[in-house]
C-alpha positions as CSV (number, residue, x, y, z in Angstrom):
1,M,140.3,-42.9,-56.9
2,Q,138.4,-42.8,-53.6
3,Q,136.9,-39.4,-54.6
4,N,135.8,-40.9,-58.0
5,L,134.1,-43.8,-56.3
6,T,132.4,-41.5,-53.8
7,E,131.1,-39.4,-56.7
8,Q,129.9,-42.5,-58.5
9,A,128.1,-43.8,-55.4
10,Y,126.5,-40.4,-54.9
11,E,125.3,-40.2,-58.5
12,K,123.9,-43.7,-58.5
13,I,122.0,-43.2,-55.2
14,L,120.8,-39.8,-56.3
15,N,119.5,-41.2,-59.6
16,K,117.6,-43.9,-57.7
17,I,116.1,-41.3,-55.4
18,I,115.0,-39.1,-58.3
19,S,113.6,-42.0,-60.3
20,F,111.8,-43.4,-57.2
21,E,113.6,-46.7,-57.3
22,F,114.2,-45.6,-53.7
23,E,110.8,-44.3,-52.7
24,P,110.1,-41.4,-50.3
25,G,109.8,-42.8,-46.8
26,Q,111.7,-46.0,-47.7
27,R,114.2,-47.3,-45.2
28,I,117.7,-47.9,-46.6
29,S,121.0,-49.3,-45.3
30,E,124.6,-49.0,-46.2
31,K,124.9,-52.7,-46.8
32,G,121.7,-52.8,-49.0
33,I,123.0,-50.0,-51.1
34,E,126.4,-51.6,-51.5
35,N,124.7,-54.7,-52.9
36,V,122.5,-52.6,-55.3
37,I,125.1,-50.3,-56.7
38,K,128.2,-52.6,-56.4
39,I,130.4,-50.0,-54.7
40,G,132.2,-50.5,-51.4
41,R,131.2,-49.3,-47.9
42,T,133.4,-46.2,-47.5
43,P,132.3,-44.5,-50.8
44,V,128.7,-45.4,-50.0
45,R,129.0,-44.0,-46.5
46,E,130.5,-40.7,-47.8
47,A,127.8,-40.4,-50.5
48,L,125.1,-40.9,-47.9
49,L,126.6,-38.2,-45.7
50,R,126.4,-35.8,-48.6
51,L,122.8,-36.8,-49.3
52,R,121.9,-36.3,-45.7
53,Q,123.5,-32.8,-45.8
54,E,121.3,-32.1,-48.8
55,E,118.3,-33.4,-46.8
56,L,117.4,-36.0,-49.4
57,I,117.8,-38.7,-46.7
58,Y,117.4,-38.5,-42.9
59,V,118.3,-40.6,-39.9
60,V,115.9,-41.7,-37.2
61,P,117.9,-42.7,-34.0
62,Q,117.6,-46.4,-33.2
63,S,115.5,-46.9,-36.3
64,G,117.5,-46.3,-39.5
65,T,118.0,-44.1,-42.5
66,Y,115.1,-43.1,-44.7
67,I,114.5,-41.4,-48.1
68,S,113.1,-37.9,-47.5
69,K,109.7,-37.1,-48.8
70,I,109.3,-34.2,-51.3
71,N,109.2,-30.8,-49.7
72,L,107.0,-28.8,-52.1
73,D,108.1,-25.4,-50.6
74,R,111.7,-26.3,-51.5
75,V,110.7,-27.5,-54.9
76,F,108.8,-24.2,-55.7
77,D,111.7,-22.1,-54.3
78,S,114.1,-24.0,-56.6
79,I,111.8,-23.4,-59.6
80,L,111.7,-19.7,-58.8
81,V,115.4,-19.3,-58.6
82,R,116.0,-21.4,-61.7
83,N,113.5,-19.5,-63.8
84,S,115.0,-16.2,-62.7
85,M,118.5,-17.2,-63.6
86,E,117.7,-19.0,-66.8
87,N,115.5,-16.4,-68.3
88,K,118.5,-14.0,-68.2
89,V,120.9,-16.6,-69.6
90,L,118.7,-17.5,-72.5
91,Q,118.2,-13.9,-73.4
92,E,122.0,-13.5,-73.6
93,A,122.2,-16.7,-75.7
94,C,119.7,-15.1,-78.1
95,D,122.3,-12.5,-78.9
96,Q,124.8,-15.1,-80.0
97,D,125.5,-16.5,-83.4
98,Y,125.8,-20.3,-83.3
99,S,128.0,-22.3,-85.7
100,R,126.7,-25.3,-87.6
101,L,128.7,-27.6,-85.3
102,E,127.2,-26.0,-82.2
103,I,123.7,-26.3,-83.6
104,F,124.3,-29.9,-84.5
105,R,125.4,-30.7,-81.0
106,I,122.4,-29.1,-79.4
107,N,120.0,-30.8,-81.8
108,Q,121.8,-34.1,-81.1
109,T,121.1,-33.6,-77.4
110,I,117.4,-33.1,-78.2
111,E,117.4,-36.3,-80.3
112,E,119.1,-38.2,-77.5
113,Q,116.4,-36.9,-75.1
114,R,113.7,-37.9,-77.6
115,Q,115.0,-41.5,-77.8
116,A,115.1,-41.6,-74.0
117,A,111.4,-40.5,-74.0
118,I,110.6,-43.3,-76.4
119,D,112.4,-45.8,-74.2
120,R,110.8,-44.2,-71.1
121,D,114.3,-44.0,-69.6
122,L,113.9,-41.4,-66.9
123,T,117.5,-41.1,-65.8
124,T,118.8,-40.7,-69.4
125,F,115.9,-38.3,-70.2
126,L,116.8,-36.0,-67.3
127,H,120.5,-36.3,-68.1
128,F,120.0,-34.9,-71.7
129,N,117.5,-32.4,-70.3
130,D,120.3,-31.1,-68.1
131,Q,122.7,-31.1,-71.1
132,F,120.4,-29.0,-73.2
133,H,120.0,-26.3,-70.5
134,K,123.7,-26.5,-69.4
135,Q,124.8,-25.7,-73.0
136,F,123.4,-22.2,-72.8
137,Y,125.1,-21.4,-69.5
138,M,128.4,-22.5,-70.9
139,D,127.9,-20.5,-74.1
140,T,127.2,-17.3,-72.2
141,H,130.1,-18.0,-69.7
142,H,127.9,-18.6,-66.7
143,N,129.5,-21.8,-65.7
144,F,129.6,-20.8,-62.1
145,I,125.9,-20.2,-62.0
146,W,125.1,-23.6,-63.6
147,N,127.4,-25.4,-61.1
148,W,125.6,-23.5,-58.2
149,L,122.2,-24.4,-59.6
150,T,123.1,-28.1,-59.8
151,R,122.2,-28.6,-56.2
152,I,118.9,-26.7,-56.6
153,N,118.0,-28.7,-59.7
154,I,117.8,-31.9,-57.5
155,Y,114.7,-30.8,-55.7
156,F,112.5,-29.9,-58.7
157,Y,113.7,-32.9,-60.7
158,R,111.9,-35.1,-58.2
159,L,108.7,-33.3,-59.0
160,T,109.5,-33.5,-62.7
161,A,109.9,-37.2,-62.5
162,L,106.4,-37.5,-60.9
163,S,105.0,-35.2,-63.6
164,L,106.2,-37.7,-66.2
165,K,104.6,-40.6,-64.2
166,V,101.1,-39.0,-63.9
167,D,100.9,-37.5,-67.5
168,E,102.7,-39.3,-70.3
169,S,102.3,-36.3,-72.6
170,N,104.9,-34.4,-70.5
171,W,107.7,-36.4,-72.1
172,E,107.0,-35.1,-75.6
173,K,105.9,-31.7,-74.3
174,S,109.3,-31.1,-72.7
175,I,111.1,-31.9,-76.0
176,A,108.7,-29.7,-78.0
177,E,109.5,-26.8,-75.7
178,H,113.2,-27.4,-76.1
179,E,112.8,-27.2,-79.9
180,Q,110.8,-24.0,-79.5
181,I,113.5,-22.5,-77.3
182,M,116.2,-23.4,-79.8
183,K,114.3,-22.0,-82.7
184,A,113.8,-18.7,-81.0
185,I,117.4,-18.4,-80.0
186,L,118.6,-19.2,-83.6
187,N,116.1,-16.6,-84.9
188,H,117.3,-14.0,-82.3
189,D,113.6,-13.6,-81.4
190,K,113.5,-12.6,-77.7
191,A,109.7,-12.3,-77.7
192,E,109.3,-15.8,-79.0
193,L,111.9,-17.1,-76.6
194,K,110.2,-15.5,-73.6
195,E,106.9,-17.2,-74.6
196,A,108.6,-20.5,-75.2
197,F,110.3,-20.5,-71.9
198,Q,107.5,-19.0,-69.8
199,Y,106.1,-22.3,-68.5
200,H,109.0,-24.6,-69.3
201,I,110.5,-25.0,-65.9
202,S,107.3,-25.4,-63.9
203,T,104.5,-27.9,-63.4
204,A,101.0,-27.3,-64.7
205,P,98.4,-26.9,-61.9
206,E,96.4,-29.9,-63.2
207,T,99.6,-32.0,-63.1
208,E,100.3,-30.8,-59.5
209,Q,96.8,-31.9,-58.5
210,K,97.3,-35.4,-60.0
211,I,100.6,-35.7,-58.2
212,E,99.2,-34.7,-54.9
213,K,96.3,-37.2,-55.4
214,Q,98.2,-40.2,-56.8
215,Y,101.4,-39.8,-54.8
216,A,100.2,-38.2,-51.6
217,D,102.5,-40.5,-49.6
218,Y,105.5,-39.1,-51.4
219,I,104.8,-35.5,-50.4
220,Q,105.9,-33.9,-47.1
221,H,102.8,-32.3,-45.5
C-alpha cells in the first residue's frame, strides 16, 4: 500500500513538473505538496527523494527544495538515445502483421490523443503519446528497453511540453506523424516509415529558438 502511494505521489509531482504547474526554479515544500496532491507526508518524502535522484529537483541548504531548470544537454542526449532505439524497434514492427483488434487499439490511442489535443490537456496528451510508442516496443518484445527508456523520456518531455506552448500547431503535427508512422507500418513500407519517423522525436530549430526566447528562465545556462 505504501509503495502504491509513493508511486502515486511520484507520478503526480512528476506530471506537475512536466506540465509546468511546478515551474523551473520554483521553491516547493513537503507540506505544500501534501496539500496539493492530497497524499501523506511519507509517500511525498519518498517521491521527492526519487525526483532528487533524477535531478528534477534540488536542495539548497538552509534555503529549501527547488524545481530544476531544463538541462538542454541532457534533453538532447535523451533524444539521441530514444531515436536510436526506436528506429530499430519500428523497423522490426514493420515486419509484423497486425490483427484488426491490434489496429483498432492503436487507432483508439491516436483518437484519445487527438481528444486531449482538442482539450489542450497536456498530461493526457503525453500519456497517450507514450502509449502509442510503447505499443511497438511491446509488440517487438522489447519491454526491457521501454522500461529503461522511461527515465530518459522524462527529460525530453519537458521540452516537448514547452514546444506545445510556443507553437499550437505542434499538437496536431504530433498526431499526424503518428498516423503516418502507423500507415507505413501497416503497409510494411520501411522507406516511408524512416521518412515519417525522421523528425518525430525532436524539436524543430525554429521551435527551439522560440523556447529559448520565451522561456529563457526555464533553461539551465
